[in-house]
C-alpha positions as CSV (number, residue, x, y, z in Angstrom):
1,X,36.2,-0.5,-17.7
2,X,35.8,-1.1,-14.1
3,X,39.1,-0.6,-12.1
4,X,40.4,-3.5,-10.1
5,X,40.9,-1.7,-6.8
6,X,39.2,1.0,-6.2
7,X,35.5,-0.2,-8.0
8,X,34.7,2.3,-10.7
9,X,33.9,2.7,-13.9
10,X,35.7,4.0,-15.5
11,X,34.0,4.4,-18.7
12,X,31.9,6.5,-17.3
13,X,33.9,8.4,-14.7
14,X,36.7,9.7,-16.9
15,X,37.7,13.2,-14.8
16,X,40.5,12.6,-13.0
17,X,39.0,13.3,-8.9
18,X,41.5,15.9,-7.0
19,X,44.2,13.7,-5.8
20,X,44.6,12.1,-9.0
21,X,45.5,16.1,-9.9
22,X,47.9,16.6,-7.6
23,X,49.7,12.9,-9.0
24,X,49.4,14.4,-12.1
25,X,50.4,18.2,-11.6
26,X,53.9,17.0,-9.4
27,X,54.7,14.3,-12.6
28,X,54.0,17.3,-15.1
29,X,56.3,18.8,-12.7
30,X,58.7,16.6,-12.8
31,X,58.3,13.6,-9.9
32,X,58.3,10.8,-11.7
33,X,58.8,8.0,-9.0
34,X,55.7,6.7,-7.3
35,X,58.1,6.6,-4.0
36,X,58.7,10.5,-4.5
37,X,54.8,11.3,-5.1
38,X,54.0,9.4,-2.0
39,X,56.6,11.1,0.0
40,X,55.2,14.7,-1.7
41,X,51.9,13.9,-0.6
42,X,52.0,11.8,2.5
43,X,50.3,8.6,0.7
44,X,51.7,5.1,0.0
45,X,53.3,4.3,-3.0
46,X,51.0,1.5,-3.8
47,X,48.3,3.7,-3.9
48,X,49.9,6.5,-6.0
49,X,50.6,3.8,-8.7
50,X,46.4,3.1,-8.2
51,X,46.2,7.2,-8.9
52,X,49.1,7.1,-12.3
53,X,47.1,4.0,-13.5
54,X,43.9,5.9,-14.0
55,X,45.8,9.2,-14.9
56,X,46.9,6.7,-17.9
57,X,43.7,5.3,-19.2
58,X,42.2,9.1,-19.3
59,X,44.9,10.5,-20.8
60,X,44.3,7.5,-23.8
61,X,47.7,6.5,-23.6
62,X,48.9,2.5,-23.8
63,X,51.4,2.3,-21.0
64,X,53.3,4.4,-18.9
65,X,56.2,4.9,-21.4
66,X,53.5,6.8,-23.8
67,X,52.3,8.6,-21.1
68,X,55.6,10.1,-20.1
69,X,56.7,10.4,-23.7
70,X,53.5,12.5,-24.6
71,X,53.5,14.4,-21.2
72,X,57.0,15.4,-21.9
73,X,56.0,16.1,-25.8
74,X,52.3,17.9,-25.3
75,X,51.6,18.3,-21.5
76,X,48.4,17.2,-21.8
77,X,46.4,20.2,-21.8
78,X,43.5,18.8,-21.4
79,X,43.9,17.2,-18.0
80,X,44.9,20.8,-17.0
């Protein structure tokens, strides 16, 4: 699947970038709003939204709600 935002083939590059990992770690530590994550990292909320989509895709969740439930229950140790 080609990401419409960055043009990357997400099936060939399932790993998270360093920035995506920063976003994931903030989400795991309780930052759940895009606005809060964006402010913390000094980037735009739209960019955070893109990163979150990739994180959800890599995690195997089908949507943000499923991702957040799994994050709370399991912490997604394979993404750490």
